[in-house]
C-alpha positions in Angstrom: -15.3 -30.6 81.1 -14.4 -32.2 77.8 -16.4 -32.1 74.6 -18.6 -35.1 74.0 -20.0 -36.6 70.9 -23.6 -37.7 70.6 -22.8 -41.1 69.1 -21.6 -44.2 71.0 -22.4 -47.8 72.1 -21.9 -49.8 75.3 -22.9 -53.2 76.7 -22.9 -54.6 80.2 -23.9 -58.1 81.3 -24.6 -59.8 84.6 -26.4 -62.6 86.4 -28.8 -62.8 89.4 -31.7 -64.8 90.7 -31.0 -67.7 88.4 -31.0 -65.5 85.2 -28.4 -64.0 82.9 -29.1 -60.5 81.5 -27.6 -58.0 79.1 -28.1 -54.2 78.9 -27.2 -52.4 75.7 -27.2 -48.6 75.2 -26.6 -46.8 72.0 -26.9 -43.2 71.0 -26.9 -41.1 67.8 -27.3 -37.5 67.0 -30.5 -35.8 68.2 -31.9 -32.3 68.7 -32.6 -33.0 72.4 -32.4 -36.0 74.7 -34.8 -38.7 73.4 -34.7 -41.9 75.4 -36.3 -45.1 74.2 -36.4 -48.4 76.1 -36.8 -52.0 75.0 -37.6 -54.2 77.9 -38.7 -57.9 78.2 -42.2 -58.7 79.5 -42.6 -58.2 83.2 -39.8 -55.6 83.5 -41.6 -52.5 82.6 -41.1 -51.1 86.1 -37.4 -50.6 85.2 -38.2 -47.9 82.6 -38.4 -44.9 85.0 -35.1 -45.7 86.7 -33.4 -46.4 83.3 -34.5 -43.0 82.1 -33.2 -41.4 85.3 -29.8 -43.1 84.8 -29.6 -41.7 81.2 -30.7 -38.2 82.1 -28.1 -38.0 84.9 -25.3 -38.6 82.4 -26.4 -37.3 79.0 -28.0 -34.0 77.8 -28.5 -34.6 74.0 -28.8 -37.5 71.7 -31.3 -40.1 70.6 -30.7 -43.0 73.1 -31.9 -46.5 73.0 -31.7 -48.8 76.0 -32.3 -52.5 75.4 -32.5 -55.2 78.2 -32.6 -58.9 77.6 -33.1 -61.6 80.3 -32.6 -65.3 80.0 -33.4 -67.9 82.7 -30.6 -70.3 83.4 -33.0 -73.3 83.7 -36.1 -74.2 81.9 -39.1 -73.5 84.0 -42.6 -72.0 84.0 -45.8 -73.6 82.9 -47.5 -74.3 79.6 -51.1 -73.3 79.2 -53.7 -73.7 76.5 -54.9 -70.5 74.8 -58.5 -71.5 74.4 -59.5 -68.4 72.4 -56.8 -69.1 69.9 -57.7 -72.8 69.7 -61.4 -72.0 69.1 -60.4 -69.6 66.3 -58.3 -72.4 64.6 -61.1 -75.0 65.0 -63.7 -72.6 63.6 -61.4 -72.0 60.6 -61.2 -75.8 60.1 -65.0 -76.1 60.2 -65.4 -73.4 57.6 -63.0 -75.3 55.3 -64.9 -78.6 55.5 -66.3 -79.6 52.1 -64.4 -76.7 50.4 -60.8 -78.1 50.5 -59.9 -81.7 49.8 -57.3 -82.3 52.4 -56.6 -84.6 55.3 -57.8 -83.5 58.6 -55.1 -82.0 60.8 -53.8 -84.0 63.7 -54.2 -83.0 67.3 -50.4 -82.4 67.8 -50.4 -80.4 64.5 -53.1 -78.1 65.9 -51.3 -77.7 69.2 -48.1 -76.8 67.3 -49.7 -73.8 65.7 -48.3 -70.5 67.0 -50.3 -69.1 69.9 -52.4 -72.2 70.7 -49.9 -73.2 73.4 -48.1 -70.6 75.4 -45.4 -70.9 77.9 -45.0 -68.6 80.9 -42.0 -68.2 83.1 -42.6 -69.2 86.7 -42.8 -65.9 88.7 -40.0 -65.1 91.0 -40.6 -64.5 94.6 -40.5 -60.8 95.6 -37.0 -61.0 97.1 -35.5 -62.7 94.0 -37.4 -60.3 91.7 -36.1 -57.3 93.6 -32.5 -58.6 93.5 -32.7 -59.2 89.7 -34.1 -55.7 89.1 -31.3 -54.2 91.2 -28.6 -56.2 89.4 -30.0 -55.1 86.0 -30.0 -51.4 87.0 -26.4 -51.7 88.3 -25.4 -53.2 84.9 -27.3 -50.4 83.1 -25.5 -47.7 85.2 -22.2 -49.4 84.2 -23.2 -49.4 80.5 -24.2 -45.7 80.7 -20.8 -44.8 82.2 -19.1 -46.6 79.4 -21.3 -44.9 76.8 -20.4 -41.5 78.4 -16.6 -42.4 78.2 -17.0 -43.4 74.6 -18.8 -40.2 73.7 -16.1 -38.1 75.4 -13.3 -40.0 73.5 -15.1 -39.3 70.2 -15.7 -35.7 71.3 -12.0 -35.2 71.9 -11.3 -36.3 68.3 -14.0 -34.0 67.0 -12.6 -31.2 69.1 -9.2 -31.5 67.4 -11.0 -31.2 64.0 -13.0 -28.2 65.1 -9.8 -26.4 66.4 -8.2 -27.1 63.0 -11.2 -25.5 61.1 -11.2 -22.5 63.5 -7.5 -22.0 62.8 -8.2 -22.1 59.0 -10.9 -19.5 59.4 -8.6 -17.3 61.4 -5.9 -17.5 58.8 -8.3 -16.6 56.0 -9.6 -13.6 58.0 -6.0 -12.5 58.5 -5.4 -12.7 54.7 -8.5 -10.6 54.0 -7.4 -8.1 56.7 -4.2 -7.2 54.9 -5.3 -7.6 51.3 -4.3 -4.5 49.3 -7.6 -4.5 47.4 -9.3 -3.0 50.5 -7.4 0.3 50.4 -8.9 3.5 49.0 -5.9 3.9 46.8 -6.4 0.6 45.1 -10.1 1.3 44.6 -9.2 4.7 43.1 -6.7 3.1 40.7 -9.2 0.5 39.5 -11.8 3.2 39.0 -9.3 5.3 37.0 -8.6 2.3 34.8 -12.3 1.5 34.3 -13.0 5.1 33.3 -10.1 5.1 30.8 -11.6 2.1 29.2 -15.0 3.6 29.0 -14.3 7.2 27.8 -10.7 6.8 26.6 -9.4 9.6 28.8 -9.7 9.5 32.6 -8.4 13.1 32.7 -11.8 14.2 31.6 -13.0 13.7 35.1 -11.4 15.9 37.8 -9.2 14.4 40.5 -11.5 15.6 43.2 -14.5 14.0 41.6 -12.5 10.8 41.1 -11.4 10.8 44.7 -15.1 11.3 45.9 -16.3 8.4 43.8 -13.4 6.2 45.0 -14.3 7.1 48.6 -17.9 6.2 48.0 -17.0 2.8 46.5 -14.6 2.1 49.3 -17.3 2.9 51.9 -19.7 0.5 50.2 -17.0 -2.2 49.9 -15.7 -1.8 53.5 -15.6 -5.2 55.3 -14.1 -3.9 58.5 -17.2 -4.8 60.5 -17.4 -8.3 59.0 -13.7 -8.9 59.8 -14.1 -7.7 63.4 -17.1 -10.0 63.9 -15.3 -13.0 62.4 -12.4 -12.4 64.7 -14.7 -12.2 67.7 -16.5 -15.4 66.6 -13.1 -17.2 66.3 -12.4 -16.2 70.0 -15.8 -17.3 71.1 -15.5 -20.7 69.4 -12.1 -21.3 70.9 -13.5 -20.5 74.4 -16.4 -22.9 73.9 -14.2 -25.7 72.7 -11.8 -25.2 75.6 -14.6 -25.0 78.2 -16.1 -28.3 76.9 -19.4 -29.6 78.2 -22.7 -29.6 76.3 -21.9 -26.7 73.9 -23.1 -28.2 70.7 -26.1 -25.9 70.3 -24.0 -22.8 71.0 -21.3 -23.9 68.5 -24.1 -24.6 65.9 -25.4 -21.0 66.4 -21.9 -19.6 66.1 -21.3 -21.5 62.9 -24.5 -19.8 61.5 -23.1 -16.4 62.5 -19.7 -17.3 60.8 -21.6 -18.1 57.6 -23.6 -14.9 57.7 -20.4 -12.8 57.9 -18.7 -14.8 55.1 -21.8 -14.2 52.9 -21.7 -10.5 53.5 -17.9 -10.4 52.9 -18.5 -12.0 49.5 -21.3 -9.6 48.6 -19.2 -6.6 49.4 -16.0 -7.9 47.8 -14.5 -5.5 45.2 -11.7 -7.8 44.0 -11.5 -11.4 42.7 -8.9 -12.2 45.4 -11.2 -11.1 48.2 -14.1 -13.1 46.7 -11.8 -16.2 46.6 -11.0 -15.7 50.3 -14.7 -15.4 51.1 -15.5 -18.6 49.2 -12.7 -20.4 51.1 -14.1 -19.1 54.3 -17.5 -20.5 53.4 -16.0 -23.9 52.7 -14.2 -24.0 56.0 -17.3 -22.9 57.9 -19.4 -25.6 56.2 -16.8 -28.2 57.3 -16.9 -26.7 60.8 -20.7 -26.9 61.0 -20.7 -30.5 59.8 -18.6 -31.5 62.7 -20.5 -29.4 65.2 -23.7 -31.4 64.4 -22.0 -34.3 66.2 -21.3 -32.4 69.5 -23.5 -32.9 72.5 
């Protein structure tokens, strides 16, 4: 399976039972799978099936499904909304004697929004069933196109993730061989610091100096952090190569990367190692930003 992004858009159109329709689906990042539908009046029965189509293809993302239907020919019936008309007439009666204005005409009142409504002529059961089936077929096509678009974007993000993983691996390798990690280097720095403090490092015995250097080396040891970072690199590569809905796992792994980089910086006993740790944190932040887009 390939990696998939959580963002995408697709549209499918069709015609049936004397009507043209369009189905649009769009998705953006989300913690889980959140499906919202926007359907024209009279088509609420399609919602369950549209949700099923989405769930069968997607596992994460905030998804909006919009359906619009337009009849090919004018039809239906016009009816008078008596409640709305009475409300308007009562308002006119309340204004009598208070406002100096010409009385509204009959056609003016009927032109007010809500006084006259138009209803589409209902379809016979067979035509309605055919239209609903055609809309669902178009919706399935739109969801397939959306899935393809998300996979294409996921492929591009996967290349970026691999580049960031390679950068992290190179930085771990640099920290691995850095001479500042050796006990000899720590002992030499300690000797120089003592010389600056007391003027003569020889005042402290070599055995005591070696013990202090060993203690400092133990506190500054980043062997465990480097091993974990190396293991995380391998895990990340396996997840990316395996594909599928691995966004949550990659996000958790990015947090673990960051935890080890923070510990490495806190244990660092040399400016160069600290610089490597900061570069690690920057690469991990870039990795995590991209991981947020993965399904």
